[in-house]
Steps between C-alpha positions, in 0.01 A plus 500: 500500500431273790286187471231655725450811275484306167154517353314170470548337163249305292544135548531439129797743496671319779442160334625606158809670646588179695450285183722739288769518779524116490598492132836617391384547134216726610718698731750564219216592259356738755844667558555537122154642448542741783844609390392530129210731603733739692654827393840346588447262213431787270812694614731195466372442148527858389862517627588160370358568150668842478832350603459215253411735211765761571811300627457120450416452132563688189170373350288410809169462318492130391627375836302745707186416295550124582559571868199729538286255309591206723458712809155601380405130452607420852345811660165441335517144641552644849204746446280208413621317810408809703161518338436136568605539860258797535215296342569211730501732805170657390344160452620367838370818664170488323461131608580594865266794493220294346537230772506773772191675347309173484573429865392847592182461297423170680566659842287800412221272380513304816492813714206636298310178548569510870387858529185420293418206737556721811284771352226258411506358842493847664220603278310180577541558873381856476195413291406197709562666832526874464493570865764236584271349754454144363699251695557739786287409794 
C-alpha cells in the first residue's frame, strides 16, 4: 500500500507505536504476544506435544506437565502485558480525544457568541432603522 493511500491514523496510535518501536523489550513482548495469539503457535504446540508424548519419552507426563505449566506462566504474563498496552493506548487516545473535544467546544462557543453578536447587531439595525434610511443622505 502506498503512503498516499494509507488512511490517516489517530495521533495517539502514531505516538504509542513510535514509543514501542524505541524499546527493544516492548518490541520483543509485542512479537511474542502476536505469535502466541496465532494459529501457527497452536499448530506448533500440537505437533510438538504429540511428538513428545509418542516418540521422545516413555512417561512424558511429569516433564510435559512442568513444561506446559512454565509456559502457561509466561504466556499469562504476556497476555497481561498486552492488556496493559491496550489500556495504555485507550487512555492516551481518550486524553487526546478529550483535548480535541475541549478545543472544538471552545471554538464552537466562540463562533456561537460571534453569531449571536452579529444577529443582535442586525436585529438592532432592523428595529432602529427598518427602512435602512438612517445615515444615508
